[in-house]
C-alpha positions, 0 to 999 in steps of 0.5 A: 500500500502506498503512503500518502506522500508517495501518492502526492509526489505522483500527483505533483510530477504528473502536473508537468511530466515532460518538464520534470524529467528534463529537469531531473535528467538534464537531457533536453530531448527527453519525453516523458511517457507512462508513470509506471507502477513502482511497487516491487513485490520482493521488498515492502517499500515502493519507490516514489515515482518511476517514469518511462521516458524516451530520448533521441540520443538515449532511446527508451529508459526509466527515470526513477525518482526517490524523494526523501524528506531527509537524507538517510545513510541507507540511501545509496544501497536503496538507490541500487536495489530500486534501480536493479528492480526497476530494470528487471521489472521493465527490462529498460535501463534506469536513470535514478534520481535521489531528491532530498527535501530538507537539509539535515546536516553538513554531511556530504551526500554520495552520488553512488553506491559502491561495494567490493567483496573478494574482487567483485565490484558493484557500482550504482551511480544516481543523480542527487538533487538537494532542493535547498541548493535549487534556485527557486527561480527554476520553479517559475522559469521552466515551468516546474509546478511540481516544485511550487509546494517546495518554494519555501525551502528552495534557494533564493539567490539575492542580487548583490546590491550595486555599490561604489565602482559596480556597474 
C-alpha cells in the first residue's frame, strides 16, 4: 500500500511530467511517457515515482525518482536496489534520481553506491538533487509546477546590491 506522500508526489510530478524529467535528467530532448507502477513484490517499500521516457540520443529508459524528506545513510544501497528492481521488472535501463527535501546536516551526500567483496565490484551511480540548493526561479522559469509546494525551502539567490564601482 502506498503512503500518502507517495501518492502526492505522483500527483505533483504528473502536473508537468515532461518538464520534470527534463529537469531531473538534464537531457533536453527527453519525453515523458507513462508513470509506471513502482511497487516491487520482493520488498515492502514502494519507490516514489517511476516514469518511462524516451530520448533521441538515449532511446527508451526509466527515470526513477526517489524523494526523501531527509537524507539517510542507507539511501545509496536503496538506490542500487530500486534501480536494479526497476530494470528487471521493465527490461529498460534506469536513470535513478535521489531528491532530498530538507537539509539535515553538513554531511556530504554520495552520488553512488559502491561495494567490493573478494574482487567482485558493484557500482550504482545516481543523480542527487538537494532542494535547498535549487534556485527558486527554476520553479517558475521552466515551468515546474511540481516544485511549487517546495518554494519555501528552495534557495533564493538575492542579487548583490550595486555599490561604489559596480556597474
